[in-house]
PDB file with SEQRES, HELIX, SHEET and CRYST1 records, atoms N, CA, C and O in Angstrom:
SEQRES   1 A   70  UNK UNK UNK UNK UNK UNK UNK UNK UNK UNK UNK UNK UNK          
SEQRES   2 A   70  UNK UNK UNK UNK UNK UNK UNK UNK UNK UNK UNK UNK UNK          
SEQRES   3 A   70  UNK UNK UNK UNK UNK UNK UNK UNK UNK UNK UNK UNK UNK          
SEQRES   4 A   70  UNK UNK UNK UNK UNK UNK UNK UNK UNK UNK UNK UNK UNK          
SEQRES   5 A   70  UNK UNK UNK UNK UNK UNK UNK UNK UNK UNK UNK UNK UNK          
SEQRES   6 A   70  UNK UNK UNK UNK UNK                                          
HELIX    1 AA1 UNK A    2  UNK A   20  1                                  19    
HELIX    2 AA2 UNK A   24  UNK A   31  1                                   8    
HELIX    3 AA3 UNK A   37  UNK A   42  1                                   6    
HELIX    4 AA4 UNK A   49  UNK A   69  1                                  21    
CRYST1    1.000    1.000    1.000  90.00  90.00  90.00 P 1           1          
ATOM      1  N   UNK A   1      -1.515 -37.453  59.683  1.00  0.00           N  
ATOM      2  CA  UNK A   1      -1.751 -36.138  59.010  1.00  0.00           C  
ATOM      3  C   UNK A   1      -3.017 -36.136  58.179  1.00  0.00           C  
ATOM      4  O   UNK A   1      -3.734 -35.141  58.085  1.00  0.00           O  
ATOM      5  N   UNK A   2      -3.275 -37.348  57.550  1.00  0.00           N  
ATOM      6  CA  UNK A   2      -4.495 -37.351  56.746  1.00  0.00           C  
ATOM      7  C   UNK A   2      -5.698 -37.421  57.781  1.00  0.00           C  
ATOM      8  O   UNK A   2      -6.763 -36.878  57.487  1.00  0.00           O  
ATOM      9  N   UNK A   3      -5.564 -37.987  58.813  1.00  0.00           N  
ATOM     10  CA  UNK A   3      -6.689 -38.064  59.851  1.00  0.00           C  
ATOM     11  C   UNK A   3      -6.932 -36.646  60.384  1.00  0.00           C  
ATOM     12  O   UNK A   3      -8.085 -36.282  60.612  1.00  0.00           O  
ATOM     13  N   UNK A   4      -5.965 -35.894  60.575  1.00  0.00           N  
ATOM     14  CA  UNK A   4      -6.020 -34.542  61.068  1.00  0.00           C  
ATOM     15  C   UNK A   4      -6.909 -33.639  59.967  1.00  0.00           C  
ATOM     16  O   UNK A   4      -7.843 -32.885  60.239  1.00  0.00           O  
ATOM     17  N   UNK A   5      -6.404 -33.904  58.781  1.00  0.00           N  
ATOM     18  CA  UNK A   5      -7.085 -33.248  57.528  1.00  0.00           C  
ATOM     19  C   UNK A   5      -8.626 -33.529  57.537  1.00  0.00           C  
ATOM     20  O   UNK A   5      -9.471 -32.642  57.421  1.00  0.00           O  
ATOM     21  N   UNK A   6      -8.887 -34.810  57.681  1.00  0.00           N  
ATOM     22  CA  UNK A   6     -10.224 -35.324  57.657  1.00  0.00           C  
ATOM     23  C   UNK A   6     -11.083 -34.622  58.881  1.00  0.00           C  
ATOM     24  O   UNK A   6     -12.181 -34.097  58.701  1.00  0.00           O  
ATOM     25  N   UNK A   7     -10.484 -34.688  60.013  1.00  0.00           N  
ATOM     26  CA  UNK A   7     -11.251 -34.189  61.190  1.00  0.00           C  
ATOM     27  C   UNK A   7     -11.396 -32.594  60.980  1.00  0.00           C  
ATOM     28  O   UNK A   7     -12.432 -32.084  61.406  1.00  0.00           O  
ATOM     29  N   UNK A   8     -10.559 -31.875  60.437  1.00  0.00           N  
ATOM     30  CA  UNK A   8     -10.631 -30.483  60.183  1.00  0.00           C  
ATOM     31  C   UNK A   8     -11.701 -30.289  59.176  1.00  0.00           C  
ATOM     32  O   UNK A   8     -12.521 -29.387  59.349  1.00  0.00           O  
ATOM     33  N   UNK A   9     -11.760 -31.076  58.119  1.00  0.00           N  
ATOM     34  CA  UNK A   9     -12.882 -30.881  57.015  1.00  0.00           C  
ATOM     35  C   UNK A   9     -14.312 -31.301  57.843  1.00  0.00           C  
ATOM     36  O   UNK A   9     -15.306 -30.582  57.748  1.00  0.00           O  
ATOM     37  N   UNK A  10     -14.309 -32.300  58.503  1.00  0.00           N  
ATOM     38  CA  UNK A  10     -15.489 -32.736  59.215  1.00  0.00           C  
ATOM     39  C   UNK A  10     -15.982 -31.464  60.105  1.00  0.00           C  
ATOM     40  O   UNK A  10     -17.113 -30.992  59.992  1.00  0.00           O  
ATOM     41  N   UNK A  11     -15.154 -31.046  60.860  1.00  0.00           N  
ATOM     42  CA  UNK A  11     -15.366 -29.851  61.757  1.00  0.00           C  
ATOM     43  C   UNK A  11     -15.970 -28.707  60.973  1.00  0.00           C  
ATOM     44  O   UNK A  11     -16.993 -28.130  61.340  1.00  0.00           O  
ATOM     45  N   UNK A  12     -15.326 -28.418  59.928  1.00  0.00           N  
ATOM     46  CA  UNK A  12     -15.786 -27.315  59.063  1.00  0.00           C  
ATOM     47  C   UNK A  12     -17.182 -27.650  58.404  1.00  0.00           C  
ATOM     48  O   UNK A  12     -17.994 -26.746  58.202  1.00  0.00           O  
ATOM     49  N   UNK A  13     -17.435 -28.898  58.087  1.00  0.00           N  
ATOM     50  CA  UNK A  13     -18.743 -29.341  57.515  1.00  0.00           C  
ATOM     51  C   UNK A  13     -19.779 -29.116  58.558  1.00  0.00           C  
ATOM     52  O   UNK A  13     -20.829 -28.514  58.335  1.00  0.00           O  
ATOM     53  N   UNK A  14     -19.408 -29.672  59.813  1.00  0.00           N  
ATOM     54  CA  UNK A  14     -20.362 -29.531  60.867  1.00  0.00           C  
ATOM     55  C   UNK A  14     -20.772 -28.158  61.213  1.00  0.00           C  
ATOM     56  O   UNK A  14     -21.938 -27.884  61.495  1.00  0.00           O  
ATOM     57  N   UNK A  15     -19.769 -27.254  61.191  1.00  0.00           N  
ATOM     58  CA  UNK A  15     -20.045 -25.855  61.514  1.00  0.00           C  
ATOM     59  C   UNK A  15     -20.878 -25.313  60.442  1.00  0.00           C  
ATOM     60  O   UNK A  15     -21.746 -24.492  60.737  1.00  0.00           O  
ATOM     61  N   UNK A  16     -20.700 -25.705  59.158  1.00  0.00           N  
ATOM     62  CA  UNK A  16     -21.437 -25.214  58.031  1.00  0.00           C  
ATOM     63  C   UNK A  16     -22.894 -25.603  58.177  1.00  0.00           C  
ATOM     64  O   UNK A  16     -23.798 -24.776  58.051  1.00  0.00           O  
ATOM     65  N   UNK A  17     -23.100 -26.907  58.450  1.00  0.00           N  
ATOM     66  CA  UNK A  17     -24.400 -27.453  58.617  1.00  0.00           C  
ATOM     67  C   UNK A  17     -25.230 -26.708  59.837  1.00  0.00           C  
ATOM     68  O   UNK A  17     -26.436 -26.475  59.751  1.00  0.00           O  
ATOM     69  N   UNK A  18     -24.522 -26.409  60.843  1.00  0.00           N  
ATOM     70  CA  UNK A  18     -25.095 -25.760  62.073  1.00  0.00           C  
ATOM     71  C   UNK A  18     -25.502 -24.287  61.553  1.00  0.00           C  
ATOM     72  O   UNK A  18     -26.623 -23.812  61.732  1.00  0.00           O  
ATOM     73  N   UNK A  19     -24.477 -23.642  60.903  1.00  0.00           N  
ATOM     74  CA  UNK A  19     -24.731 -22.271  60.462  1.00  0.00           C  
ATOM     75  C   UNK A  19     -25.955 -22.113  59.460  1.00  0.00           C  
ATOM     76  O   UNK A  19     -26.746 -21.177  59.566  1.00  0.00           O  
ATOM     77  N   UNK A  20     -26.052 -23.057  58.517  1.00  0.00           N  
ATOM     78  CA  UNK A  20     -26.895 -22.967  57.408  1.00  0.00           C  
ATOM     79  C   UNK A  20     -28.287 -23.635  57.759  1.00  0.00           C  
ATOM     80  O   UNK A  20     -29.355 -23.229  57.301  1.00  0.00           O  
ATOM     81  N   UNK A  21     -28.162 -24.629  58.562  1.00  0.00           N  
ATOM     82  CA  UNK A  21     -29.448 -25.525  58.797  1.00  0.00           C  
ATOM     83  C   UNK A  21     -29.621 -26.550  57.728  1.00  0.00           C  
ATOM     84  O   UNK A  21     -30.623 -27.266  57.707  1.00  0.00           O  
ATOM     85  N   UNK A  22     -28.672 -26.639  56.839  1.00  0.00           N  
ATOM     86  CA  UNK A  22     -28.773 -27.583  55.731  1.00  0.00           C  
ATOM     87  C   UNK A  22     -28.599 -28.999  56.290  1.00  0.00           C  
ATOM     88  O   UNK A  22     -27.736 -29.270  57.126  1.00  0.00           O  
ATOM     89  N   UNK A  23     -29.458 -29.879  55.789  1.00  0.00           N  
ATOM     90  CA  UNK A  23     -29.393 -31.343  56.263  1.00  0.00           C  
ATOM     91  C   UNK A  23     -28.129 -31.947  55.663  1.00  0.00           C  
ATOM     92  O   UNK A  23     -27.692 -31.538  54.588  1.00  0.00           O  
ATOM     93  N   UNK A  24     -27.584 -32.853  56.309  1.00  0.00           N  
ATOM     94  CA  UNK A  24     -26.322 -33.546  55.861  1.00  0.00           C  
ATOM     95  C   UNK A  24     -26.526 -34.199  54.445  1.00  0.00           C  
ATOM     96  O   UNK A  24     -25.632 -34.171  53.600  1.00  0.00           O  
ATOM     97  N   UNK A  25     -27.726 -34.779  54.233  1.00  0.00           N  
ATOM     98  CA  UNK A  25     -27.860 -35.446  52.923  1.00  0.00           C  
ATOM     99  C   UNK A  25     -27.963 -34.414  51.823  1.00  0.00           C  
ATOM    100  O   UNK A  25     -27.468 -34.669  50.726  1.00  0.00           O  
ATOM    101  N   UNK A  26     -28.592 -33.231  52.053  1.00  0.00           N  
ATOM    102  CA  UNK A  26     -28.673 -32.229  51.043  1.00  0.00           C  
ATOM    103  C   UNK A  26     -27.203 -31.616  50.726  1.00  0.00           C  
ATOM    104  O   UNK A  26     -26.859 -31.265  49.597  1.00  0.00           O  
ATOM    105  N   UNK A  27     -26.434 -31.542  51.814  1.00  0.00           N  
ATOM    106  CA  UNK A  27     -25.118 -30.984  51.669  1.00  0.00           C  
ATOM    107  C   UNK A  27     -24.299 -32.003  50.798  1.00  0.00           C  
ATOM    108  O   UNK A  27     -23.667 -31.568  49.836  1.00  0.00           O  
ATOM    109  N   UNK A  28     -24.287 -33.241  51.074  1.00  0.00           N  
ATOM    110  CA  UNK A  28     -23.567 -34.259  50.320  1.00  0.00           C  
ATOM    111  C   UNK A  28     -24.010 -34.253  48.871  1.00  0.00           C  
ATOM    112  O   UNK A  28     -23.202 -34.213  47.943  1.00  0.00           O  
ATOM    113  N   UNK A  29     -25.261 -34.293  48.721  1.00  0.00           N  
ATOM    114  CA  UNK A  29     -25.772 -34.403  47.358  1.00  0.00           C  
ATOM    115  C   UNK A  29     -25.430 -33.163  46.516  1.00  0.00           C  
ATOM    116  O   UNK A  29     -25.169 -33.243  45.315  1.00  0.00           O  
ATOM    117  N   UNK A  30     -25.446 -31.931  47.257  1.00  0.00           N  
ATOM    118  CA  UNK A  30     -25.186 -30.703  46.480  1.00  0.00           C  
ATOM    119  C   UNK A  30     -23.598 -30.503  46.239  1.00  0.00           C  
ATOM    120  O   UNK A  30     -23.107 -30.090  45.188  1.00  0.00           O  
ATOM    121  N   UNK A  31     -22.942 -30.844  47.312  1.00  0.00           N  
ATOM    122  CA  UNK A  31     -21.397 -30.632  47.221  1.00  0.00           C  
ATOM    123  C   UNK A  31     -20.743 -31.664  46.313  1.00  0.00           C  
ATOM    124  O   UNK A  31     -19.925 -31.275  45.480  1.00  0.00           O  
ATOM    125  N   UNK A  32     -21.030 -32.875  46.413  1.00  0.00           N  
ATOM    126  CA  UNK A  32     -20.235 -33.995  45.754  1.00  0.00           C  
ATOM    127  C   UNK A  32     -21.085 -34.980  45.042  1.00  0.00           C  
ATOM    128  O   UNK A  32     -20.573 -35.921  44.437  1.00  0.00           O  
ATOM    129  N   UNK A  33     -22.520 -34.773  45.099  1.00  0.00           N  
ATOM    130  CA  UNK A  33     -23.257 -35.840  44.281  1.00  0.00           C  
ATOM    131  C   UNK A  33     -23.556 -37.023  45.165  1.00  0.00           C  
ATOM    132  O   UNK A  33     -24.094 -38.007  44.658  1.00  0.00           O  
ATOM    133  N   UNK A  34     -23.262 -37.007  46.406  1.00  0.00           N  
ATOM    134  CA  UNK A  34     -23.428 -38.254  47.333  1.00  0.00           C  
ATOM    135  C   UNK A  34     -24.185 -37.826  48.612  1.00  0.00           C  
ATOM    136  O   UNK A  34     -23.681 -37.185  49.533  1.00  0.00           O  
ATOM    137  N   UNK A  35     -25.408 -38.247  48.549  1.00  0.00           N  
ATOM    138  CA  UNK A  35     -26.123 -37.790  49.816  1.00  0.00           C  
ATOM    139  C   UNK A  35     -25.689 -38.457  51.122  1.00  0.00           C  
ATOM    140  O   UNK A  35     -26.120 -38.043  52.198  1.00  0.00           O  
ATOM    141  N   UNK A  36     -24.778 -39.561  51.033  1.00  0.00           N  
ATOM    142  CA  UNK A  36     -24.298 -40.114  52.134  1.00  0.00           C  
ATOM    143  C   UNK A  36     -22.973 -39.678  52.546  1.00  0.00           C  
ATOM    144  O   UNK A  36     -22.398 -40.232  53.483  1.00  0.00           O  
ATOM    145  N   UNK A  37     -22.447 -38.693  51.882  1.00  0.00           N  
ATOM    146  CA  UNK A  37     -21.019 -38.205  52.034  1.00  0.00           C  
ATOM    147  C   UNK A  37     -20.690 -37.845  53.502  1.00  0.00           C  
ATOM    148  O   UNK A  37     -19.673 -38.282  54.041  1.00  0.00           O  
ATOM    149  N   UNK A  38     -21.586 -37.026  54.148  1.00  0.00           N  
ATOM    150  CA  UNK A  38     -21.316 -36.577  55.453  1.00  0.00           C  
ATOM    151  C   UNK A  38     -21.326 -37.707  56.365  1.00  0.00           C  
ATOM    152  O   UNK A  38     -20.531 -37.708  57.305  1.00  0.00           O  
ATOM    153  N   UNK A  39     -22.170 -38.712  56.186  1.00  0.00           N  
ATOM    154  CA  UNK A  39     -22.276 -39.859  57.067  1.00  0.00           C  
ATOM    155  C   UNK A  39     -20.892 -40.731  56.967  1.00  0.00           C  
ATOM    156  O   UNK A  39     -20.336 -41.241  57.940  1.00  0.00           O  
ATOM    157  N   UNK A  40     -20.458 -40.804  55.672  1.00  0.00           N  
ATOM    158  CA  UNK A  40     -19.313 -41.502  55.438  1.00  0.00           C  
ATOM    159  C   UNK A  40     -17.999 -40.814  56.121  1.00  0.00           C  
ATOM    160  O   UNK A  40     -17.160 -41.497  56.708  1.00  0.00           O  
ATOM    161  N   UNK A  41     -17.905 -39.496  55.997  1.00  0.00           N  
ATOM    162  CA  UNK A  41     -16.861 -38.821  56.649  1.00  0.00           C  
ATOM    163  C   UNK A  41     -16.919 -39.005  58.168  1.00  0.00           C  
ATOM    164  O   UNK A  41     -15.910 -39.297  58.810  1.00  0.00           O  
ATOM    165  N   UNK A  42     -18.187 -38.819  58.760  1.00  0.00           N  
ATOM    166  CA  UNK A  42     -18.385 -38.954  60.152  1.00  0.00           C  
ATOM    167  C   UNK A  42     -18.001 -40.370  60.533  1.00  0.00           C  
ATOM    168  O   UNK A  42     -17.498 -40.539  61.644  1.00  0.00           O  
ATOM    169  N   UNK A  43     -18.168 -41.304  59.805  1.00  0.00           N  
ATOM    170  CA  UNK A  43     -17.749 -42.660  59.989  1.00  0.00           C  
ATOM    171  C   UNK A  43     -16.180 -43.027  59.710  1.00  0.00           C  
ATOM    172  O   UNK A  43     -15.750 -44.169  59.876  1.00  0.00           O  
ATOM    173  N   UNK A  44     -15.455 -42.044  59.313  1.00  0.00           N  
ATOM    174  CA  UNK A  44     -14.036 -42.343  59.288  1.00  0.00           C  
ATOM    175  C   UNK A  44     -13.480 -42.283  57.831  1.00  0.00           C  
ATOM    176  O   UNK A  44     -12.260 -42.337  57.679  1.00  0.00           O  
ATOM    177  N   UNK A  45     -14.340 -42.169  56.710  1.00  0.00           N  
ATOM    178  CA  UNK A  45     -13.855 -42.053  55.468  1.00  0.00           C  
ATOM    179  C   UNK A  45     -13.044 -40.867  55.191  1.00  0.00           C  
ATOM    180  O   UNK A  45     -13.442 -39.763  55.564  1.00  0.00           O  
ATOM    181  N   UNK A  46     -11.859 -41.020  54.521  1.00  0.00           N  
ATOM    182  CA  UNK A  46     -11.112 -39.726  54.188  1.00  0.00           C  
ATOM    183  C   UNK A  46     -11.285 -39.497  52.643  1.00  0.00           C  
ATOM    184  O   UNK A  46     -10.841 -40.314  51.835  1.00  0.00           O  
ATOM    185  N   UNK A  47     -11.905 -38.427  52.287  1.00  0.00           N  
ATOM    186  CA  UNK A  47     -12.006 -38.186  50.959  1.00  0.00           C  
ATOM    187  C   UNK A  47     -10.782 -37.914  50.175  1.00  0.00           C  
ATOM    188  O   UNK A  47      -9.769 -37.511  50.748  1.00  0.00           O  
ATOM    189  N   UNK A  48     -10.816 -38.105  48.939  1.00  0.00           N  
ATOM    190  CA  UNK A  48      -9.575 -37.713  48.037  1.00  0.00           C  
ATOM    191  C   UNK A  48      -9.422 -36.290  47.974  1.00  0.00           C  
ATOM    192  O   UNK A  48     -10.387 -35.574  48.244  1.00  0.00           O  
ATOM    193  N   UNK A  49      -8.242 -35.768  47.626  1.00  0.00           N  
ATOM    194  CA  UNK A  49      -8.014 -34.312  47.667  1.00  0.00           C  
ATOM    195  C   UNK A  49      -8.909 -33.537  46.754  1.00  0.00           C  
ATOM    196  O   UNK A  49      -9.333 -32.442  47.124  1.00  0.00           O  
ATOM    197  N   UNK A  50      -9.227 -34.036  45.576  1.00  0.00           N  
ATOM    198  CA  UNK A  50     -10.042 -33.295  44.764  1.00  0.00           C  
ATOM    199  C   UNK A  50     -11.464 -33.185  45.293  1.00  0.00           C  
ATOM    200  O   UNK A  50     -12.201 -32.263  44.941  1.00  0.00           O  
ATOM    201  N   UNK A  51     -11.850 -34.157  46.162  1.00  0.00           N  
ATOM    202  CA  UNK A  51     -13.187 -34.067  46.856  1.00  0.00           C  
ATOM    203  C   UNK A  51     -13.080 -32.962  47.964  1.00  0.00           C  
ATOM    204  O   UNK A  51     -13.993 -32.147  48.104  1.00  0.00           O  
ATOM    205  N   UNK A  52     -11.972 -32.942  48.739  1.00  0.00           N  
ATOM    206  CA  UNK A  52     -11.869 -31.894  49.646  1.00  0.00           C  
ATOM    207  C   UNK A  52     -12.049 -30.604  49.043  1.00  0.00           C  
ATOM    208  O   UNK A  52     -12.822 -29.817  49.589  1.00  0.00           O  
ATOM    209  N   UNK A  53     -11.417 -30.260  47.947  1.00  0.00           N  
ATOM    210  CA  UNK A  53     -11.510 -29.106  47.188  1.00  0.00           C  
ATOM    211  C   UNK A  53     -12.871 -28.816  46.844  1.00  0.00           C  
ATOM    212  O   UNK A  53     -13.341 -27.702  47.074  1.00  0.00           O  
ATOM    213  N   UNK A  54     -13.609 -29.824  46.256  1.00  0.00           N  
ATOM    214  CA  UNK A  54     -15.061 -29.550  45.837  1.00  0.00           C  
ATOM    215  C   UNK A  54     -15.890 -29.173  47.004  1.00  0.00           C  
ATOM    216  O   UNK A  54     -16.771 -28.322  46.886  1.00  0.00           O  
ATOM    217  N   UNK A  55     -15.630 -29.814  48.205  1.00  0.00           N  
ATOM    218  CA  UNK A  55     -16.440 -29.454  49.394  1.00  0.00           C  
ATOM    219  C   UNK A  55     -16.161 -28.052  49.852  1.00  0.00           C  
ATOM    220  O   UNK A  55     -17.060 -27.306  50.239  1.00  0.00           O  
ATOM    221  N   UNK A  56     -14.877 -27.707  49.799  1.00  0.00           N  
ATOM    222  CA  UNK A  56     -14.459 -26.329  50.287  1.00  0.00           C  
ATOM    223  C   UNK A  56     -15.085 -25.286  49.416  1.00  0.00           C  
ATOM    224  O   UNK A  56     -15.591 -24.268  49.888  1.00  0.00           O  
ATOM    225  N   UNK A  57     -15.041 -25.561  48.115  1.00  0.00           N  
ATOM    226  CA  UNK A  57     -15.573 -24.566  47.112  1.00  0.00           C  
ATOM    227  C   UNK A  57     -17.049 -24.452  47.182  1.00  0.00           C  
ATOM    228  O   UNK A  57     -17.595 -23.385  46.902  1.00  0.00           O  
ATOM    229  N   UNK A  58     -17.749 -25.540  47.555  1.00  0.00           N  
ATOM    230  CA  UNK A  58     -19.153 -25.478  47.691  1.00  0.00           C  
ATOM    231  C   UNK A  58     -19.556 -24.659  48.897  1.00  0.00           C  
ATOM    232  O   UNK A  58     -20.484 -23.851  48.854  1.00  0.00           O  
ATOM    233  N   UNK A  59     -18.762 -24.917  50.067  1.00  0.00           N  
ATOM    234  CA  UNK A  59     -19.126 -24.078  51.240  1.00  0.00           C  
ATOM    235  C   UNK A  59     -18.797 -22.658  51.021  1.00  0.00           C  
ATOM    236  O   UNK A  59     -19.582 -21.800  51.424  1.00  0.00           O  
ATOM    237  N   UNK A  60     -17.710 -22.337  50.421  1.00  0.00           N  
ATOM    238  CA  UNK A  60     -17.263 -20.860  50.200  1.00  0.00           C  
ATOM    239  C   UNK A  60     -18.403 -20.300  49.244  1.00  0.00           C  
ATOM    240  O   UNK A  60     -18.898 -19.215  49.545  1.00  0.00           O  
ATOM    241  N   UNK A  61     -18.820 -20.920  48.191  1.00  0.00           N  
ATOM    242  CA  UNK A  61     -19.796 -20.327  47.269  1.00  0.00           C  
ATOM    243  C   UNK A  61     -21.098 -20.093  48.034  1.00  0.00           C  
ATOM    244  O   UNK A  61     -21.746 -19.057  47.879  1.00  0.00           O  
ATOM    245  N   UNK A  62     -21.483 -21.107  48.892  1.00  0.00           N  
ATOM    246  CA  UNK A  62     -22.755 -21.017  49.595  1.00  0.00           C  
ATOM    247  C   UNK A  62     -22.701 -19.807  50.498  1.00  0.00           C  
ATOM    248  O   UNK A  62     -23.609 -18.975  50.501  1.00  0.00           O  
ATOM    249  N   UNK A  63     -21.611 -19.713  51.278  1.00  0.00           N  
ATOM    250  CA  UNK A  63     -21.449 -18.589  52.229  1.00  0.00           C  
ATOM    251  C   UNK A  63     -21.365 -17.244  51.527  1.00  0.00           C  
ATOM    252  O   UNK A  63     -21.890 -16.228  51.983  1.00  0.00           O  
ATOM    253  N   UNK A  64     -20.664 -17.295  50.372  1.00  0.00           N  
ATOM    254  CA  UNK A  64     -20.610 -15.943  49.621  1.00  0.00           C  
ATOM    255  C   UNK A  64     -22.025 -15.599  49.071  1.00  0.00           C  
ATOM    256  O   UNK A  64     -22.347 -14.411  49.079  1.00  0.00           O  
ATOM    257  N   UNK A  65     -22.854 -16.476  48.620  1.00  0.00           N  
ATOM    258  CA  UNK A  65     -24.165 -16.204  48.158  1.00  0.00           C  
ATOM    259  C   UNK A  65     -25.047 -15.727  49.185  1.00  0.00           C  
ATOM    260  O   UNK A  65     -25.918 -14.898  48.921  1.00  0.00           O  
ATOM    261  N   UNK A  66     -24.872 -16.224  50.416  1.00  0.00           N  
ATOM    262  CA  UNK A  66     -25.589 -15.815  51.610  1.00  0.00           C  
ATOM    263  C   UNK A  66     -25.219 -14.389  51.977  1.00  0.00           C  
ATOM    264  O   UNK A  66     -26.091 -13.561  52.241  1.00  0.00           O  
ATOM    265  N   UNK A  67     -23.970 -14.117  51.992  1.00  0.00           N  
ATOM    266  CA  UNK A  67     -23.561 -12.832  52.373  1.00  0.00           C  
ATOM    267  C   UNK A  67     -23.995 -11.818  51.235  1.00  0.00           C  
ATOM    268  O   UNK A  67     -24.335 -10.701  51.626  1.00  0.00           O  
ATOM    269  N   UNK A  68     -24.019 -12.039  50.053  1.00  0.00           N  
ATOM    270  CA  UNK A  68     -24.575 -11.209  49.071  1.00  0.00           C  
ATOM    271  C   UNK A  68     -25.969 -10.841  49.087  1.00  0.00           C  
ATOM    272  O   UNK A  68     -26.403  -9.756  48.699  1.00  0.00           O  
ATOM    273  N   UNK A  69     -26.695 -11.854  49.585  1.00  0.00           N  
ATOM    274  CA  UNK A  69     -28.157 -11.666  49.751  1.00  0.00           C  
ATOM    275  C   UNK A  69     -28.519 -10.813  50.895  1.00  0.00           C  
ATOM    276  O   UNK A  69     -29.565 -10.166  50.864  1.00  0.00           O  
ATOM    277  N   UNK A  70     -27.661 -10.768  51.978  1.00  0.00           N  
ATOM    278  CA  UNK A  70     -28.076 -10.012  53.128  1.00  0.00           C  
ATOM    279  C   UNK A  70     -27.979  -8.586  53.078  1.00  0.00           C  
ATOM    280  O   UNK A  70     -28.325  -7.909  54.046  1.00  0.00           O  
TER     281      UNK A  70                                                      
END                                                                             
């Protein structure tokens, strides 16, 4: 179950990166303060629940701000 959640988060991050063109290191630094975050998740690291929440909030706020600017 934890692996399924990690894979879903990774899929969502990859889609976000594709959609925005944001580099993985910029995403990690902006979302959780770790430029290596995406690489770690790609490598199999499963973030803590509060980190999942921070990442989801970051993606949602970035998408919201893009929508508001359009």
